[in-house]
C-alpha positions as CSV (number, residue, x, y, z in Angstrom):
1,M,102.7,103.6,99.3
2,K,103.1,101.1,96.5
3,S,101.1,101.2,93.2
4,I,100.5,98.9,90.4
5,T,98.4,98.9,87.3
6,I,95.9,96.0,86.9
7,S,93.1,94.9,84.6
8,L,89.7,93.7,86.0
9,E,87.7,93.0,82.8
10,M,85.6,90.1,84.1
11,A,83.3,89.9,87.1
12,Q,85.1,86.8,88.3
13,K,88.4,88.7,88.4
14,V,86.7,91.5,90.5
15,K,85.4,89.0,93.0
16,E,88.8,87.3,93.4
17,F,90.5,90.8,93.6
18,V,88.1,91.9,96.4
19,S,88.7,88.6,98.3
20,I,92.4,89.3,98.3
21,T,92.1,93.0,99.3
22,Q,89.7,92.3,102.1
23,S,92.2,90.0,103.8
24,C,94.7,92.9,104.0
25,A,94.5,95.2,107.1
26,C,96.0,98.2,105.2
27,E,94.2,100.8,103.1
28,I,94.0,99.9,99.4
29,L,92.5,102.3,96.8
30,L,91.6,101.8,93.2
31,K,92.0,104.8,90.8
32,S,90.5,105.2,87.3
33,G,91.0,108.6,85.8
34,K,89.7,111.1,88.4
35,Y,87.7,108.5,90.3
36,V,89.0,106.8,93.5
37,V,87.2,104.0,95.3
38,D,88.0,101.6,98.2
39,A,89.5,98.4,96.7
40,K,87.6,96.4,99.3
41,S,84.2,97.5,98.0
42,I,82.8,95.4,95.1
43,L,80.1,98.0,94.4
44,G,82.7,100.7,94.3
45,I,84.9,98.8,91.8
46,F,81.9,98.1,89.5
47,S,81.2,101.9,89.4
48,L,84.6,102.3,87.6
49,D,85.2,101.9,83.9
50,L,86.8,98.5,84.0
51,S,87.3,98.3,80.2
52,K,90.6,100.1,80.8
53,P,93.4,99.3,83.3
54,V,93.1,100.8,86.8
55,T,95.8,101.7,89.4
56,V,95.9,100.0,92.8
57,E,97.5,102.1,95.6
58,I,98.5,100.2,98.7
59,Y,99.2,102.3,101.8
60,S,101.5,100.1,103.7
61,D,105.3,99.6,103.9
62,D,104.8,95.8,104.5
63,C,102.7,94.8,101.5
64,A,105.0,92.5,99.5
65,D,102.6,89.5,100.1
66,V,99.6,91.5,98.8
67,L,101.6,92.7,95.7
68,A,102.6,89.1,95.0
69,K,98.9,88.0,95.1
70,L,97.8,90.9,92.9
71,E,100.5,90.2,90.3
72,K,98.2,87.9,88.4
73,F,95.9,90.9,87.6
74,S,98.8,92.9,86.0
75,A,97.8,94.9,82.9
């Protein structure tokens, strides 16, 4: 498992983030406080408090390409 902290303050960023995560076959979760949602679900993401950074957890050993794509969202 790999994890990074990102910021998704604008709706356009959320749309781009979901597009990236949906192209990945592995499980990706988004955590904000005690809440956890599927990072491939745009509705799930909008249910979180996006005014604060959130944590992305990628459950795959071969996820360097996904991490590189998500680097632009780093908090």
